[in-house]
C-alpha positions in Angstrom: 8.4 3.2 22.9 11.5 1.1 22.5 14.8 1.0 20.7 14.9 -2.3 18.7 17.9 -4.1 17.2 16.4 -6.2 14.4 18.7 -9.0 13.4 17.7 -9.9 9.8 18.5 -12.7 7.4 18.2 -10.4 4.4 19.7 -7.1 3.3 17.6 -4.0 3.5 17.6 -3.3 -0.2 16.9 -6.9 -1.3 14.4 -6.9 -4.2 12.1 -9.3 -2.4 10.9 -7.6 0.7 9.9 -10.0 3.4 9.0 -9.9 7.1 12.3 -8.3 8.2 11.9 -5.1 6.2 8.1 -4.8 6.7 8.3 -5.4 10.5 11.1 -2.8 10.8 8.8 -0.3 9.0 5.8 -1.3 11.2 7.8 -1.0 14.4 9.0 2.4 13.4 5.5 3.5 12.5 4.5 2.7 16.1 7.1 5.1 17.4 10.0 2.8 18.0 13.6 3.3 16.8 15.0 0.4 14.8 18.5 -0.6 14.0 18.2 -3.1 11.1 21.2 -5.5 11.0 21.7 -6.9 7.5 22.2 -10.6 6.9 25.1 -12.3 8.7 25.3 -15.2 6.2 23.7 -18.4 7.5 25.3 -20.5 4.8 28.8 -20.5 3.3 29.3 -18.5 0.1 28.9 -20.4 -3.1 31.1 -19.9 -6.2 28.3 -18.0 -8.1 28.1 -14.4 -9.4 25.3 -13.6 -7.1 27.3 -14.5 -4.0 30.3 -12.6 -5.2 28.3 -9.5 -5.7 26.9 -9.8 -2.2 30.4 -10.2 -0.7 31.7 -7.1 -2.6 28.7 -5.1 -1.5 29.2 -6.1 2.1 32.8 -5.1 2.0 31.9 -1.7 0.7 29.3 -1.2 3.4 30.9 -3.0 6.3 33.0 -0.1 7.6 30.3 2.6 7.2 28.4 4.0 10.1 24.7 3.2 10.4 22.8 4.8 7.6 19.3 6.3 7.9 17.0 4.6 5.3 13.6 5.8 6.6 12.3 7.8 9.5 13.2 5.9 12.7 15.2 3.1 10.8 18.9 2.8 10.5 20.8 0.0 8.7 24.2 -1.5 9.6 26.2 -4.1 7.8 28.7 -5.9 10.0 31.7 -7.5 8.3 31.3 -11.3 8.9 32.5 -14.4 7.1 29.5 -16.1 5.5 28.8 -19.4 7.1 31.7 -18.8 9.5 30.7 -20.9 12.5 33.8 -23.0 13.1 36.5 -22.1 15.6 38.5 -19.1 14.3 35.9 -17.8 11.8 33.2 -17.9 14.5 35.5 -16.0 16.9 36.2 -13.4 14.3 32.5 -13.1 13.5 31.6 -12.7 17.2 34.2 -10.0 17.6 33.2 -8.2 14.5 29.5 -8.3 15.3 30.0 -7.2 18.9 32.2 -4.3 17.8 29.8 -3.3 15.0 26.8 -3.3 17.2 28.4 -1.5 20.1 29.6 1.2 17.7 26.2 1.5 16.1 24.3 1.6 19.4 26.6 4.2 20.8 26.3 6.3 17.7 22.5 6.1 17.8 22.3 6.4 21.6 20.2 3.3 22.0 19.8 2.4 25.6 18.9 -1.2 26.7 17.4 -2.1 23.4 15.2 -5.0 22.5 16.5 -7.7 20.3 14.1 -8.9 17.5 15.8 -11.6 15.6 15.1 -13.7 12.5 18.4 -15.5 12.7 18.2 -19.0 14.3 21.9 -18.9 15.0 21.6 -15.7 17.2 22.9 -17.3 20.4 25.9 -18.6 18.6 26.9 -15.1 17.7 25.5 -12.9 20.5 25.1 -12.6 24.2 21.4 -12.0 24.9 21.8 -10.6 28.4 22.4 -6.9 27.4 19.0 -6.7 25.8 15.9 -5.6 27.7 13.6 -7.9 25.8 14.3 -10.7 23.3 12.1 -11.9 20.5 12.6 -14.7 17.9 10.4 -14.3 14.9 10.4 -17.7 13.0 9.1 -17.2 9.5 10.6 -20.2 7.7 12.1 -23.6 8.2 15.5 -22.2 7.2 17.3 -25.5 7.9 15.3 -27.0 5.0 16.6 -24.6 2.4 19.4 -25.7 0.0 23.0 -25.3 1.1 22.0 -24.6 4.7 23.8 -26.3 7.7 20.8 -28.2 8.8 21.9 -29.8 12.0 23.6 -26.6 13.2 20.5 -24.5 12.6 18.2 -27.0 14.2 20.3 -27.2 17.4 20.9 -23.5 17.6 17.2 -22.7 17.0 16.1 -24.9 19.9 18.6 -23.1 22.2 17.4 -19.7 21.0 13.7 -20.6 21.5 14.5 -21.6 25.1 16.5 -18.4 25.7 14.2 -15.6 24.4 11.3 -14.0 26.1 8.9 -14.6 23.2 8.7 -16.7 20.0 6.5 -15.6 17.1 5.8 -18.1 14.3 4.1 -17.7 10.9 2.7 -21.2 10.3 1.0 -23.9 12.3 3.8 -26.4 11.5 6.5 -24.0 12.9 4.3 -23.6 16.0 4.2 -27.4 16.4 7.9 -27.8 15.9 9.1 -24.9 18.2 6.5 -25.2 20.9 8.6 -28.1 22.3 11.4 -25.6 23.1 9.7 -22.3 23.9 8.0 -21.1 27.1 6.0 -18.5 25.2 5.0 -19.0 21.6 2.4 -17.3 19.4 1.2 -18.1 15.9 0.3 -15.2 13.6 0.4 -15.8 9.9 2.2 -13.7 7.3 0.4 -10.7 6.2 0.5 -8.0 3.5 0.8 -4.2 3.0 -2.8 -3.9 2.1 -2.8 -0.2 1.1 0.2 -0.8 -1.2 -1.3 -3.8 -3.1 -4.8 -2.4 -3.1 -3.5 0.3 -5.5 -3.8 -2.4 -8.2 -7.6 -2.0 -8.2 -7.3 1.8 -8.9 -5.0 1.4 -11.9 -6.1 1.4 -15.6 -4.8 -0.7 -18.4 -2.6 2.2 -19.4 -0.7 1.8 -16.1 0.3 -1.8 -16.7 4.1 -2.1 -17.3 5.0 -2.5 -21.0 6.7 -5.9 -20.6 3.5 -7.3 -19.1 1.1 -5.4 -21.4 2.8 -7.0 -24.4 1.7 -10.5 -23.1 -1.8 -11.4 -24.1 -4.5 -12.1 -21.5 -5.5 -14.1 -19.6 -2.4 -13.7 -17.4 -1.8 -16.0 -14.4 0.7 -14.3 -12.2 3.3 -15.3 -9.6 5.4 -12.9 -7.5 8.4 -14.1 -5.6 11.6 -16.2 -5.9 11.6 -18.6 -8.8 13.3 -21.5 -7.1 12.7 -25.2 -7.6 12.9 -26.1 -3.9 9.6 -24.2 -3.4 7.9 -24.1 -6.8 6.9 -27.2 -8.7 8.5 -26.6 -12.1 7.2 -29.9 -13.5 3.6 -28.9 -12.6 4.0 -25.4 -14.0 5.3 -26.8 -17.3 2.6 -29.3 -17.5 -0.2 -26.8 -16.9 1.3 -24.3 -19.4 1.6 -27.1 -22.0 -2.0 -28.2 -21.4 -3.4 -24.6 -21.7 -1.5 -22.7 -24.4 -4.1 -20.0 -24.4 -3.2 -19.0 -20.9 -0.1 -16.9 -20.2 2.0 -17.6 -17.0 3.9 -14.6 -15.8 6.6 -14.8 -13.1 7.9 -11.7 -11.3 11.0 -12.3 -9.2 14.6 -13.3 -9.2 15.6 -16.8 -10.4 17.3 -19.1 -7.9 17.0 -17.0 -4.8 18.1 -19.2 -1.9 19.0 -21.9 -4.4 22.3 -21.0 -6.3 21.9 -23.7 -9.0 18.3 -23.4 -10.1 17.6 -25.1 -13.5 14.8 -23.2 -15.3 15.0 -25.3 -18.5 11.5 -26.8 -18.0 10.0 -23.3 -17.7 12.0 -21.7 -20.6 10.8 -24.4 -23.0 7.2 -23.3 -22.7 6.3 -20.3 -24.9 3.5 -19.2 -22.6 5.7 -19.1 -19.5 7.3 -15.6 -19.1 10.1 -14.9 -16.6 10.2 -11.2 -16.3 12.7 -11.0 -13.5 12.8 -9.0 -10.3 10.9 -5.8 -10.1 11.0 -2.9 -7.6 8.6 -3.4 -4.7 6.9 -0.2 -5.5 6.0 -1.5 -9.0 4.3 -4.7 -7.9 0.8 -3.3 -7.8 1.1 -2.3 -11.4 1.9 -5.9 -12.3 -0.9 -7.2 -10.2 -3.3 -4.9 -12.1 -2.4 -6.8 -15.2 -3.0 -10.3 -13.8 -6.3 -12.1 -14.0 -5.4 -14.3 -11.0 -2.5 -15.1 -8.7 -1.2 -18.6 -8.2 1.2 -20.5 -5.8 2.1 -23.7 -7.6 4.1 -25.1 -4.6 5.7 -28.4 -4.1 4.9 -30.6 -1.0 8.2 -30.6 1.0 9.1 -30.1 4.6 10.1 -26.5 3.7 6.8 -25.6 2.1 4.7 -27.4 4.7 6.3 -25.1 7.3 5.9 -21.8 5.3 3.1 -19.3 5.0 3.5 -17.7 1.5 3.7 -13.9 1.8 2.1 -13.5 -1.6 -1.2 -15.1 -0.5 -2.5 -12.0 1.2 -0.7 -9.7 -1.3 -2.7 -11.3 -4.1 -5.9 -10.9 -2.1 -5.2 -7.3 -1.2 -4.7 -6.6 -4.9 -8.2 -8.0 -5.6 -7.0 -11.2 -7.3 -8.5 -14.6 -7.0 -5.9 -17.1 -5.7 -5.1 -20.7 -6.7 -2.6 -22.5 -4.5 -1.2 -25.8 -3.5 -3.1 -26.9 -0.3 -0.1 -26.6 2.0 -0.7 -26.9 5.7 -0.8 -23.2 6.5 -3.3 -22.3 3.8 -5.9 -24.9 4.6 -7.7 -22.6 7.1 -8.3 -20.2 4.2 -9.9 -22.7 1.8 -13.1 -20.7 1.8 -11.4 -17.8 0.1 -8.9 -19.4 -2.2 -8.9 -22.4 -4.6 -6.6 -24.9 -2.9 -5.7 -28.1 -4.6 -3.1 -31.0 -4.8 -0.1 -30.2 -7.0 -1.4 -32.1 -10.0 -2.2 -31.1 -13.5 -6.0 -31.8 -13.5 -6.5 -30.2 -10.1 -4.7 -27.0 -10.9 -6.3 -26.8 -14.4 -9.8 -27.0 -12.9 -8.9 -24.5 -10.1 -7.4 -22.0 -12.6 -10.5 -22.3 -14.9 -12.7 -21.5 -11.9 -10.5 -18.5 -11.0 -10.5 -17.1 -14.5 -14.3 -17.5 -14.8 -14.8 -15.8 -11.4 -16.6 -18.8 -9.8 -14.6 -18.7 -6.6 -14.9 -16.4 -3.6 -16.2 -12.9 -4.3 -14.1 -9.8 -4.4 -15.7 -8.5 -1.3 -14.9 -11.7 0.6 -11.3 -11.7 -0.5 -10.7 -8.0 0.4 -12.4 -8.5 3.8 -10.0 -11.2 4.7 -7.0 -9.2 3.4 -8.1 -6.3 5.6 -7.7 -8.4 8.7 -4.1 -9.4 7.9 -2.0 -6.3 7.6 1.5 -5.5 9.0 0.0 -2.7 11.2 -2.5 -5.0 12.8 -0.1 -7.9 13.3 2.6 -5.7 14.8 0.2 -4.2 17.2 -0.9 -7.7 18.3 2.8 -8.7 18.7 3.6 -5.6 20.8 0.5 -6.3 22.9 1.6 -9.8 23.5 5.0 -8.5 24.7 3.5 -6.0 27.0 1.3 -8.7 28.7 4.3 -10.9 29.1 6.3 -8.3 30.9 
């Protein structure tokens, strides 16, 4: 068993749980102790209410000792300047992070911990030599997100891949990009908390949340960030306009990772419903009220490098899936209805999903059962053991 410092790019209590939180839980379940280090601010703060709230929250938490959030998992929130990677601000960030980590490790009595990082700028901020083992888990092409310092991230990520003991990636495109810089790289796609989302199939109509139950069926559901750099808003509006009898429900925050998202196209369609972010624990209840799950993604360098977390969550919930045929999903074309991001293609695929003419429930569930956090984390730990 190991002590693990997990350097995240998201705060622990972010409404959209991603790899960082789930992997921390899975590592702890395997008997490891985890110090979860909240986001260090890859990009500069923007003059928005969301960023102001984040700054105020970090100021409140920054001087606190590590807090226990689950058995075997502690969270610390170092005080850093968001996007501070130039001269004085970088020096201050390095000193603050070093002091914060040393204090936390001393407090928790971590000895020669592993470093498991999601931050491509890690070597800019930290010396890797004190860590017994180093892992970079690349889950997105972060440099392709809005407002990110593209060149800085690309350069630092290459340096990080060359420096760590192991690189894990979640899409074939990331593997192609980063294999040029890494001695050891392994592709393992994003997965799902199968037990959690499988609850959707045990729920009755009475368990569906009121805000969803008020929307008539059939309901085509999406869970995740409602951001135009990933989702094709023009496509969504066109499909909704062409099929007024279908209801399109979006669960998740608007503009996450994209401070100036314009949702005008979506809000103009009466059968598009933006219900906002919901607690992770409530998501199976919403899935229980969906007739299918969809991923109407754009074709961009970012989406072609991603593996949507919702893909296996939909399958684990028993839902048929319709998605844009991005690179990472092509291998699963036998279980999902994949198509070009065009009105006719998506309309046909959604009709098939709603009429249950796609892959059977048993096939969908069998695939989801192979892609769980427990199984993937054990594969990762085994890969690290064989590398030592």
